[in-house]
C-alpha positions, 0 to 999 in steps of 0.5 A: 870568156874573161880570160881572168886568173881568178876564174881560173882558180875557182874552176881548179876549187872543183878538181874532184880529183877522188873520182878523176885521178882514178878515172885517168889510171883506169880504175872502176870507180863507178859500180854501185855509185850514184850515177847522176852525182858523177856525170855532171861532174864529168859535164863540168870537166867537158866544160873546162876542156872547151874553156881552157884546153888543159889535154887532162880535162880531156883525157877525164872526159874520155876515161869516164866515158870508157867506164861508163858505157865502153867498159860498162856494156847497156841496156836494150834502150841505152841507158847502164842504171839501176835505182840512180846507181851504175850498174856492174859491168855486163852483169844486167840481169840482176838489176832489172827492176822499176827503177831502172835508167833516172830520167836525168842520167838519160839526158846528161849521158846524151850531153856527154855524148854530143860533147864528145861527138863534137869532139871526135867526129867519132859517130858512135857518139850519134849513135849513142844519142839516138838510141838514148832519145827514141828508148829513154827520152821519149819512152820517159814522157806521156805523149797524152798528158806530156808528164815524166816517167822518173824511171823507165821500169825494165823488170817484167811486168813493168809499168811506168808511174808518171808525175803529177802537174802539181803534186810532184816536183822531181828532178826529171822534171826539169831535165825534162824540159832540158831534154826536149828544148835540146834538139835544135844544136844536135841535129845538124853541123856546121864544118869545112863550108858543109853541113852535117845531119847528126839526127834524124828528126822533121826540123827546118835549119835556115842558115847561110853558105857561103853568104847566101841564105839556105833552108833546108826542112826534115820530114820523117815520111810516114809512108815509111819506104820506097812509097811515094816516089815517082821512079823505081817503085813497087807498091808494098803489099805489107809494112815496108823493112824500112824508114825514109827521111825527106829533105827539101832544099831552098837555096838564094842562089845555086851553089855547090856545098857538101851535105853528109847524113849518118848512116845509123848503126841499125841499117841493115842493107842497101840504102836508097837515095833520090835527088829530085826522083831520080835514084842514085847510084852508092857504091856500098855502105862500108862508110858511116857517112853518106855525101852529096856534094853538088850544086843545088838550089831548090831540091828534094832529097829522100833517104831510104835506110832499110832495117830489120828485128833484131834481138839485144841480149843481158850481157851476162845471159845471152839467151835472155833478149829484147827485141828491137825494130830497127833502132826502137826496142819493142815491149810486149804487153804482158804483165810477166816474163814468159819463154818464147820460142825461136831463133834469136838471130832470125826474130821473124821466127818469133814476130809478124807484124799486126795492125800494120795499116790505119788510113794512109800510115804503117803502123808499127805493132808485132804479134808472136807466132806459133807461142803458148802464149800470144803477145802484141809488142809495140815501141817502148815510147808507145806505152803508156798505162799498159803493163809490159816486159822487155826482156824474153829467154828465148829457146831455139825451136 
C-alpha cells in the first residue's frame, strides 16, 4: 500500500451504494439478484476494510453474509443459488434444478467465509468452507479428466455436464483453477506463537516457531477409524463411523507451543486423540477447538472424529431430505425421485453400508433397506456421469 490519497479516492468510486446502503439497513437486496455479480463486490469491500480500516466496509461484509447465508439458509451442499441467482430465503424446494450452485459462487463465497474467519475467529465460517469444499469444489470437478461442471444439479435425476478442454471456456474454468490453488493458506493459521489447524486436508507445512524450523505433515488415515493405533485397538468388523487424521511433527529442536484443532460441525460423539500412540484424556467436546500445548520434537498426533449418518431437510419441505455421511452429501443412483420409508432422525433405518471394503481401504457407499426400490448411494463428489437424486421425501414407517 502506498498511502497515497488518490488510490483511496479511486476505491471510493467503486463504492456501490445501491447495494451496500440497503444491506447496512438490514434489507434483503439479494433475492433473485445475480449472485456472482454481488459476491465479488463484497469481496472488494472486504479488501477495502483490510486496507483502510474503515468500519463501514467491515459492516458491509457482515451485513452481506447475514443476508446471503444466515437469513437465507442453504442447500445440503452449502450453496444457495439456482440459475446463477440467489434463492428466496428458506424457499428452496421450487429451486431444485439442473442449474444449482454455479461453481464461481461456491468459490467466491468460500473466499468471503475465509475473510470473516480470519477477522472474527468464529469457526462457523471454517465449517462453511469445509462443507462447500467437499460438496461444491470437489463435487464439481471430474476426477478423471480434471474438467469443470459449471452447475451442480440438485433436481431429481440430475446429471453433471462437464466442460471440455478445447470447446468451452466458461468463467468456472477460471474459478476451478483458483479454487484448487487456494488450499495452501486456508489450512493452517499462525496465532499467538501457536498454530491453528482449520482444515483437514493432506498437506505439508514448513514454518519457523520461535526462530526454529518446524515441519508438519498432515495425512488422511485411509483406515478411517482406530485401526493402526498400537494401544486401545479394537479391530472393526465393519466400516468405522469415524474419520481419522494423522499429523507428523519434526522440530529442529525441542520447543513448547500450542496446536489448536478445529472441532468440525459434523462430529457426533467423543473425539479421540493419540500422541505417539498414547491415548490422551479429553474433558469434553463442548468447545469448537481442541488445544494441545506441550513440548514438541518428533511427534505423531492422531485425531479420530466420530461421525454419523444424518438427514438435511429442505427448509420449506422438512420431510424431503438429503442424506449426509459426516460432512459428505450422499447421492442416490436413481434417475427419479421416489418416496422412502423410515425415520429421518435415525437414518440407519433407511441406509446401510454397501460394498464397504476393498483391500486395505474402507469404501464409502450405502444402499437402502426395506424400501420399494433398492438404491445405492455414494458421495456426491464421486459422481461423474451417473444420473443421481439428492433429495428424497421420507414417510415414517
